N, CA, C and O atoms as a GROMACS GRO file, in nm:
protein
  220
    1UNK      N    1   1.086   3.326   2.200
    1UNK     CA    2   1.023   3.208   2.137
    1UNK      C    3   1.127   3.116   2.060
    1UNK      O    4   1.209   3.162   1.981
    2UNK      N    5   1.115   3.000   2.088
    2UNK     CA    6   1.211   2.895   2.020
    2UNK      C    7   1.156   2.858   1.885
    2UNK      O    8   1.036   2.858   1.857
    3UNK      N    9   1.261   2.825   1.799
    3UNK     CA   10   1.228   2.786   1.672
    3UNK      C   11   1.169   2.646   1.668
    3UNK      O   12   1.211   2.560   1.746
    4UNK      N   13   1.075   2.622   1.581
    4UNK     CA   14   1.013   2.493   1.567
    4UNK      C   15   1.077   2.407   1.459
    4UNK      O   16   1.041   2.290   1.444
    5UNK      N   17   1.173   2.462   1.384
    5UNK     CA   18   1.242   2.382   1.284
    5UNK      C   19   1.311   2.251   1.331
    5UNK      O   20   1.299   2.149   1.262
    6UNK      N   21   1.381   2.250   1.442
    6UNK     CA   22   1.450   2.131   1.481
    6UNK      C   23   1.348   2.019   1.513
    6UNK      O   24   1.371   1.902   1.481
    7UNK      N   25   1.234   2.059   1.577
    7UNK     CA   26   1.132   1.961   1.610
    7UNK      C   27   1.065   1.910   1.489
    7UNK      O   28   1.033   1.791   1.480
    8UNK      N   29   1.041   2.000   1.392
    8UNK     CA   30   0.975   1.949   1.269
    8UNK      C   31   1.066   1.862   1.191
    8UNK      O   32   1.018   1.766   1.130
    9UNK      N   33   1.201   1.887   1.185
    9UNK     CA   34   1.306   1.798   1.121
    9UNK      C   35   1.315   1.664   1.183
    9UNK      O   36   1.331   1.561   1.117
   10UNK      N   37   1.304   1.668   1.320
   10UNK     CA   38   1.308   1.542   1.395
   10UNK      C   39   1.172   1.446   1.360
   10UNK      O   40   1.178   1.325   1.341
   11UNK      N   41   1.067   1.516   1.357
   11UNK     CA   42   0.942   1.456   1.319
   11UNK      C   43   0.939   1.400   1.183
   11UNK      O   44   0.895   1.287   1.162
   12UNK      N   45   0.985   1.478   1.086
   12UNK     CA   46   1.005   1.439   0.951
   12UNK      C   47   1.088   1.314   0.936
   12UNK      O   48   1.047   1.218   0.871
   13UNK      N   49   1.196   1.317   0.993
   13UNK     CA   50   1.295   1.202   1.006
   13UNK      C   51   1.237   1.077   1.056
   13UNK      O   52   1.261   0.969   1.002
   14UNK      N   53   1.162   1.089   1.158
   14UNK     CA   54   1.096   0.978   1.225
   14UNK      C   55   0.984   0.918   1.131
   14UNK      O   56   0.972   0.797   1.115
   15UNK      N   57   0.906   1.007   1.072
   15UNK     CA   58   0.804   0.959   0.971
   15UNK      C   59   0.866   0.895   0.858
   15UNK      O   60   0.815   0.793   0.812
   16UNK      N   61   0.969   0.943   0.810
   16UNK     CA   62   1.042   0.873   0.694
   16UNK      C   63   1.092   0.741   0.736
   16UNK      O   64   1.080   0.647   0.658
   17UNK      N   65   1.143   0.725   0.846
   17UNK     CA   66   1.199   0.600   0.892
   17UNK      C   67   1.087   0.496   0.924
   17UNK      O   68   1.111   0.376   0.911
   18UNK      N   69   0.973   0.538   0.961
   18UNK     CA   70   0.858   0.446   0.979
   18UNK      C   71   0.788   0.414   0.854
   18UNK      O   72   0.721   0.312   0.846
   19UNK      N   73   0.801   0.502   0.747
   19UNK     CA   74   0.727   0.469   0.636
   19UNK      C   75   0.797   0.368   0.547
   19UNK      O   76   0.741   0.316   0.450
   20UNK      N   77   0.919   0.341   0.581
   20UNK     CA   78   0.988   0.231   0.500
   20UNK      C   79   0.932   0.087   0.550
   20UNK      O   80   0.935   0.054   0.669
   21UNK      N   81   0.889   0.016   0.461
   21UNK     CA   82   0.837  -0.112   0.498
   21UNK      C   83   0.892  -0.214   0.405
   21UNK      O   84   0.941  -0.185   0.296
   22UNK      N   85   0.881  -0.348   0.460
   22UNK     CA   86   0.930  -0.456   0.386
   22UNK      C   87   0.821  -0.535   0.345
   22UNK      O   88   0.742  -0.580   0.429
   23UNK      N   89   0.808  -0.558   0.210
   23UNK     CA   90   0.709  -0.637   0.157
   23UNK      C   91   0.722  -0.784   0.193
   23UNK      O   92   0.836  -0.832   0.195
   24UNK      N   93   0.617  -0.860   0.222
   24UNK     CA   94   0.637  -1.008   0.249
   24UNK      C   95   0.657  -1.080   0.106
   24UNK      O   96   0.610  -1.044  -0.001
   25UNK      N   97   0.730  -1.180   0.130
   25UNK     CA   98   0.762  -1.264   0.008
   25UNK      C   99   0.629  -1.331  -0.044
   25UNK      O  100   0.605  -1.340  -0.165
   26UNK      N  101   0.547  -1.376   0.048
   26UNK     CA  102   0.431  -1.449   0.002
   26UNK      C  103   0.314  -1.382   0.078
   26UNK      O  104   0.317  -1.351   0.197
   27UNK      N  105   0.209  -1.364  -0.010
   27UNK     CA  106   0.085  -1.306   0.045
   27UNK      C  107  -0.021  -1.405   0.013
   27UNK      O  108  -0.038  -1.450  -0.100
   28UNK      N  109  -0.093  -1.439   0.119
   28UNK     CA  110  -0.208  -1.536   0.108
   28UNK      C  111  -0.332  -1.475   0.039
   28UNK      O  112  -0.356  -1.355   0.051
   29UNK      N  113  -0.410  -1.555  -0.030
   29UNK     CA  114  -0.524  -1.509  -0.092
   29UNK      C  115  -0.634  -1.485   0.004
   29UNK      O  116  -0.634  -1.553   0.107
   30UNK      N  117  -0.728  -1.398  -0.016
   30UNK     CA  118  -0.834  -1.366   0.084
   30UNK      C  119  -0.913  -1.485   0.103
   30UNK      O  120  -0.928  -1.570   0.016
   31UNK      N  121  -0.973  -1.491   0.238
   31UNK     CA  122  -1.058  -1.609   0.266
   31UNK      C  123  -1.173  -1.621   0.179
   31UNK      O  124  -1.234  -1.522   0.139
   32UNK      N  125  -1.206  -1.749   0.145
   32UNK     CA  126  -1.315  -1.771   0.064
   32UNK      C  127  -1.299  -1.753  -0.081
   32UNK      O  128  -1.397  -1.748  -0.156
   33UNK      N  129  -1.163  -1.743  -0.128
   33UNK     CA  130  -1.140  -1.730  -0.277
   33UNK      C  131  -1.057  -1.848  -0.313
   33UNK      O  132  -1.011  -1.923  -0.228
   34UNK      N  133  -1.038  -1.863  -0.448
   34UNK     CA  134  -0.950  -1.967  -0.495
   34UNK      C  135  -0.810  -1.910  -0.491
   34UNK      O  136  -0.772  -1.809  -0.550
   35UNK      N  137  -0.738  -1.988  -0.413
   35UNK     CA  138  -0.589  -1.947  -0.387
   35UNK      C  139  -0.512  -1.941  -0.523
   35UNK      O  140  -0.418  -1.861  -0.531
   36UNK      N  141  -0.542  -2.016  -0.625
   36UNK     CA  142  -0.482  -2.015  -0.747
   36UNK      C  143  -0.510  -1.892  -0.837
   36UNK      O  144  -0.442  -1.867  -0.936
   37UNK      N  145  -0.613  -1.819  -0.796
   37UNK     CA  146  -0.648  -1.699  -0.871
   37UNK      C  147  -0.553  -1.578  -0.830
   37UNK      O  148  -0.557  -1.470  -0.888
   38UNK      N  149  -0.472  -1.605  -0.732
   38UNK     CA  150  -0.387  -1.491  -0.692
   38UNK      C  151  -0.237  -1.522  -0.704
   38UNK      O  152  -0.202  -1.639  -0.687
   39UNK      N  153  -0.152  -1.435  -0.730
   39UNK     CA  154  -0.169  -1.295  -0.765
   39UNK      C  155  -0.231  -1.278  -0.899
   39UNK      O  156  -0.218  -1.366  -0.985
   40UNK      N  157  -0.294  -1.174  -0.920
   40UNK     CA  158  -0.349  -1.134  -1.053
   40UNK      C  159  -0.329  -0.988  -1.075
   40UNK      O  160  -0.296  -0.910  -0.987
   41UNK      N  161  -0.352  -0.957  -1.207
   41UNK     CA  162  -0.334  -0.815  -1.254
   41UNK      C  163  -0.457  -0.729  -1.208
   41UNK      O  164  -0.572  -0.772  -1.204
   42UNK      N  165  -0.419  -0.604  -1.174
   42UNK     CA  166  -0.528  -0.519  -1.134
   42UNK      C  167  -0.509  -0.405  -1.226
   42UNK      O  168  -0.398  -0.381  -1.274
   43UNK      N  169  -0.622  -0.330  -1.255
   43UNK     CA  170  -0.758  -0.355  -1.229
   43UNK      C  171  -0.807  -0.476  -1.299
   43UNK      O  172  -0.776  -0.497  -1.416
   44UNK      N  173  -0.881  -0.554  -1.234
   44UNK     CA  174  -0.947  -0.680  -1.298
   44UNK      C  175  -1.075  -0.636  -1.360
   44UNK      O  176  -1.168  -0.601  -1.288
   45UNK      N  177  -1.084  -0.635  -1.492
   45UNK     CA  178  -1.190  -0.584  -1.568
   45UNK      C  179  -1.321  -0.672  -1.543
   45UNK      O  180  -1.435  -0.627  -1.556
   46UNK      N  181  -1.291  -0.798  -1.506
   46UNK     CA  182  -1.416  -0.883  -1.487
   46UNK      C  183  -1.492  -0.848  -1.354
   46UNK      O  184  -1.608  -0.883  -1.338
   47UNK      N  185  -1.427  -0.781  -1.264
   47UNK     CA  186  -1.494  -0.753  -1.138
   47UNK      C  187  -1.515  -0.600  -1.120
   47UNK      O  188  -1.561  -0.552  -1.016
   48UNK      N  189  -1.478  -0.525  -1.227
   48UNK     CA  190  -1.504  -0.376  -1.232
   48UNK      C  191  -1.636  -0.349  -1.265
   48UNK      O  192  -1.676  -0.383  -1.376
   49UNK      N  193  -1.720  -0.288  -1.176
   49UNK     CA  194  -1.859  -0.255  -1.203
   49UNK      C  195  -1.877  -0.169  -1.336
   49UNK      O  196  -1.973  -0.188  -1.410
   50UNK      N  197  -1.785  -0.079  -1.359
   50UNK     CA  198  -1.805   0.000  -1.483
   50UNK      C  199  -1.761  -0.069  -1.610
   50UNK      O  200  -1.789  -0.023  -1.721
   51UNK      N  201  -1.691  -0.186  -1.592
   51UNK     CA  202  -1.648  -0.260  -1.708
   51UNK      C  203  -1.517  -0.216  -1.789
   51UNK      O  204  -1.481  -0.268  -1.895
   52UNK      N  205  -1.452  -0.113  -1.724
   52UNK     CA  206  -1.338  -0.066  -1.792
   52UNK      C  207  -1.241  -0.013  -1.688
   52UNK      O  208  -1.285   0.014  -1.576
   53UNK      N  209  -1.116   0.003  -1.716
   53UNK     CA  210  -1.023   0.051  -1.620
   53UNK      C  211  -1.014   0.197  -1.628
   53UNK      O  212  -1.000   0.255  -1.735
   54UNK      N  213  -1.023   0.262  -1.507
   54UNK     CA  214  -1.027   0.396  -1.491
   54UNK      C  215  -0.882   0.444  -1.490
   54UNK      O  216  -0.801   0.392  -1.413
   55UNK      N  217  -0.846   0.546  -1.576
   55UNK     CA  218  -0.711   0.598  -1.580
   55UNK      C  219  -0.663   0.670  -1.462
   55UNK      O  220  -0.549   0.717  -1.460
   0.00000   0.00000   0.00000
């Protein structure tokens, strides 16, 4: 029976390489919203149904 360690190491290495992402410099606001309202801080207490930030 062959060891599965080399296969698992290669799979982990591939997953680590694909998990690296580059964030875009500019992100557009969602459709139908005011573009000047973005970016904003989250959580936005004005849109939170509970009315407070959950820790």
